[in-house]
C-alpha positions in Angstrom: 41.9 -25.7 -74.0 44.0 -24.1 -71.0 47.6 -24.3 -71.0 47.5 -26.9 -68.0 45.3 -29.0 -70.3 47.5 -28.9 -72.6 50.4 -29.9 -70.6 48.6 -32.9 -68.9 47.6 -34.2 -72.2 51.3 -33.9 -73.3 52.4 -35.9 -70.0 49.6 -38.5 -70.5 51.4 -39.6 -73.9 54.7 -39.5 -72.1 53.3 -41.5 -69.0 52.5 -43.9 -71.9 55.4 -44.2 -73.6 57.5 -44.2 -70.4 55.4 -47.4 -69.1 56.1 -49.1 -72.1 59.6 -48.0 -72.4 60.2 -49.1 -68.6 58.3 -52.6 -68.5 58.9 -53.6 -72.3 61.3 -51.6 -74.1 64.0 -51.8 -71.3 63.9 -55.6 -70.6 63.7 -56.5 -74.2 66.4 -54.5 -75.3 68.8 -56.1 -72.6 67.7 -59.2 -73.3 68.3 -59.2 -77.0 71.4 -56.2 -76.8 72.8 -56.9 -73.4 75.6 -54.3 -74.2 72.7 -51.6 -73.5 72.7 -52.2 -70.2 76.5 -51.6 -70.0 75.6 -48.1 -71.7 73.3 -47.1 -69.1 75.6 -48.2 -66.5 78.8 -46.3 -67.9 79.9 -43.6 -66.3 78.2 -44.6 -62.6 75.1 -43.6 -64.5 76.3 -40.2 -65.6 75.3 -40.6 -69.0 72.8 -39.4 -71.5 70.4 -42.5 -71.3 70.3 -41.9 -67.6 69.4 -38.5 -67.7 66.9 -38.8 -70.2 65.5 -41.6 -68.2 65.5 -39.3 -65.1 63.7 -36.6 -67.0 61.1 -39.1 -68.2 60.5 -40.0 -64.3 60.1 -36.8 -63.2 57.5 -36.0 -65.9 55.4 -39.4 -65.1 55.6 -38.1 -61.5 54.3 -34.6 -62.2 51.4 -36.2 -64.0 50.5 -39.1 -61.6 50.8 -35.7 -58.8 48.2 -33.9 -61.4 46.0 -37.2 -61.3 45.7 -37.3 -57.9 45.2 -33.4 -57.8 42.1 -33.9 -60.1 40.7 -36.6 -57.9 40.8 -35.0 -54.9 38.8 -32.2 -56.2 37.0 -33.3 -58.8 36.2 -37.2 -58.2 37.0 -37.5 -54.2 34.2 -40.5 -54.1 35.6 -42.2 -56.7 36.9 -45.8 -55.8 39.9 -44.9 -58.5 41.9 -43.4 -55.2 43.0 -47.0 -54.4 44.7 -47.8 -57.5 45.8 -44.5 -58.2 47.8 -44.3 -54.7 49.1 -47.9 -55.1 50.0 -48.7 -58.8 50.7 -45.1 -59.2 52.2 -44.3 -62.4 50.7 -47.8 -63.8 47.0 -46.3 -63.2 47.7 -42.7 -63.6 47.2 -42.8 -67.5 44.1 -45.1 -67.3 42.7 -42.6 -64.7 43.6 -39.6 -66.8 41.8 -41.5 -69.9 38.7 -42.6 -68.2 37.8 -39.2 -66.6 39.5 -36.6 -69.1 38.8 -38.0 -72.6 36.0 -40.5 -72.2 34.8 -38.2 -69.4 33.3 -41.0 -67.5 30.7 -40.3 -64.4 32.6 -38.1 -61.6 31.9 -38.6 -58.0 32.8 -35.3 -56.4 31.0 -32.3 -55.5 28.7 -32.0 -52.5 27.7 -28.1 -52.1 29.4 -25.9 -49.5 26.7 -25.6 -46.3 24.7 -22.2 -46.9 24.5 -19.4 -44.7 22.3 -20.7 -42.1 23.0 -24.1 -42.1 25.2 -25.8 -39.4 27.9 -27.6 -41.1 28.3 -30.4 -38.6 31.8 -33.1 -38.5 29.3 -36.0 -39.1 29.8 -37.8 -42.5 27.3 -37.5 -45.0 24.5 -40.1 -45.6 24.4 -41.7 -48.9 20.6 -40.3 -49.3 21.9 -36.9 -48.4 24.7 -37.0 -51.3 21.6 -37.9 -53.7 19.6 -35.1 -52.3 22.7 -32.7 -52.6 23.2 -34.0 -56.2 19.6 -33.7 -57.6 19.8 -30.2 -56.1 23.0 -29.4 -57.8 22.3 -31.0 -61.6 19.3 -28.3 -61.0 21.5 -25.6 -60.1 23.5 -26.4 -62.8 20.3 -26.1 -65.4 19.0 -23.0 -63.7 22.5 -21.2 -64.3 22.4 -22.6 -68.0 18.9 -21.0 -68.6 19.8 -17.5 -67.2 22.2 -15.3 -68.8 22.0 -13.1 -65.8 23.4 -15.7 -63.4 26.2 -16.3 -65.7 27.2 -12.8 -66.4 27.3 -12.4 -62.4 30.0 -15.1 -62.6 32.6 -12.5 -63.9 32.4 -11.4 -60.3 34.5 -14.5 -59.4 36.1 -15.3 -62.8 37.3 -13.8 -65.9 35.1 -13.5 -69.0 36.8 -16.5 -70.6 36.7 -18.3 -67.6 33.0 -18.1 -67.2 32.3 -19.9 -70.3 34.8 -22.9 -69.6 33.2 -23.0 -65.9 29.5 -23.3 -67.2 31.1 -26.7 -68.5 33.0 -28.0 -65.9 30.2 -27.0 -63.3 27.7 -29.0 -65.1 30.1 -32.1 -65.8 31.0 -31.8 -62.1 27.6 -32.5 -61.2 25.3 -34.6 -63.9 28.1 -37.0 -64.7 27.4 -39.1 -61.6 26.5 -43.0 -61.0 23.5 -43.9 -63.1 22.1 -45.5 -59.4 22.0 -42.1 -57.8 20.1 -40.5 -60.6 17.7 -43.1 -60.8 17.1 -42.4 -57.2 16.3 -38.8 -57.5 14.8 -39.1 -60.9 12.4 -40.6 -62.6 12.9 -42.3 -65.8 11.5 -39.5 -68.1 13.7 -37.1 -66.0 16.8 -38.8 -66.8 15.8 -38.8 -70.5 15.5 -35.1 -70.4 18.9 -34.7 -68.5 20.4 -37.0 -71.2 19.0 -34.6 -74.0 20.4 -31.8 -72.7 24.1 -33.6 -71.6 24.0 -34.5 -75.4 23.5 -31.4 -76.5 26.0 -29.8 -74.1 28.7 -32.1 -75.0 28.2 -31.9 -78.3 28.6 -28.2 -78.2 31.8 -28.9 -75.6 33.4 -30.9 -77.9 33.2 -28.2 -81.0 34.9 -25.7 -79.0 37.5 -28.2 -77.5 37.6 -26.5 -74.3 38.7 -23.0 -76.0 35.9 -21.0 -75.3 35.0 -17.6 -76.2 34.3 -14.7 -73.5 31.2 -15.2 -71.9 30.2 -11.8 -73.5 30.5 -13.2 -76.9 29.8 -16.8 -76.3 26.3 -15.8 -75.5 25.7 -14.4 -78.5 26.5 -17.9 -80.5 24.1 -19.6 -81.7 25.6 -22.9 -79.5 24.9 -20.6 -76.0 21.4 -19.7 -77.4 20.4 -23.2 -78.2 22.0 -24.7 -74.7 19.9 -21.9 -73.2 16.7 -22.3 -74.7 16.7 -26.2 -74.1 18.0 -25.6 -70.4 14.7 -23.8 -70.1 12.8 -26.6 -71.5 14.3 -29.3 -69.6 13.8 -27.3 -66.6 10.1 -27.1 -67.7 9.6 -31.0 -68.6 10.7 -31.6 -65.1 9.2 -29.5 -63.0 6.0 -30.8 -65.0 7.1 -34.3 -64.6 7.2 -33.9 -60.8 4.0 -32.0 -60.7 2.3 -35.0 -62.4 4.2 -37.7 -60.0 3.3 -35.7 -56.9 -0.7 -36.1 -57.6 
């Protein structure tokens, strides 16, 4: 697990504790023992209690900022932006739990325009988004099926980061709304994707985001099974498409 992921996981729990403390713990303590308020207000607020509460507030703020950053980078089409902005620290741990722990579907990436394609300022239509999502999912499958393409990623990432990016890349694209998958894939096609998604989720949980360098990873049975399955899924989807077009 990356250092930033470990830190944000810790701040997630601190955020929960802080919310419980602020909205339940402190009010109840003041009602039961009024002297607690005097201790908090003692010395014009320059006391240990206030210092601890201030530190907690900074940590909670940092966790909220991370959730906002994650949303704009990986989940920008999500409706979670509204509660995350308006309810900030109250909603941040809920959002983190859904997208990072439960890994709920993300509404995020659209490929940057390829060379030769004009990038207009017009908003992308929903059907265009669906098509781009389908292309991205197939691209991710082809990446998992090609050892040469994976090794080529070392031009942009370190060897250890490449392994992690492979899983992040798949999650960013395939874990999208079921409605979109239904639009661009047949029922069988969705079953094939679910088969690969279950396999990749199983391997990902096994490593707990602490993946080996790509050179070592491609020698493991886990990588070989995912590589072989990706090829099979591509073949099945292509066969399904061919049948559908006839």
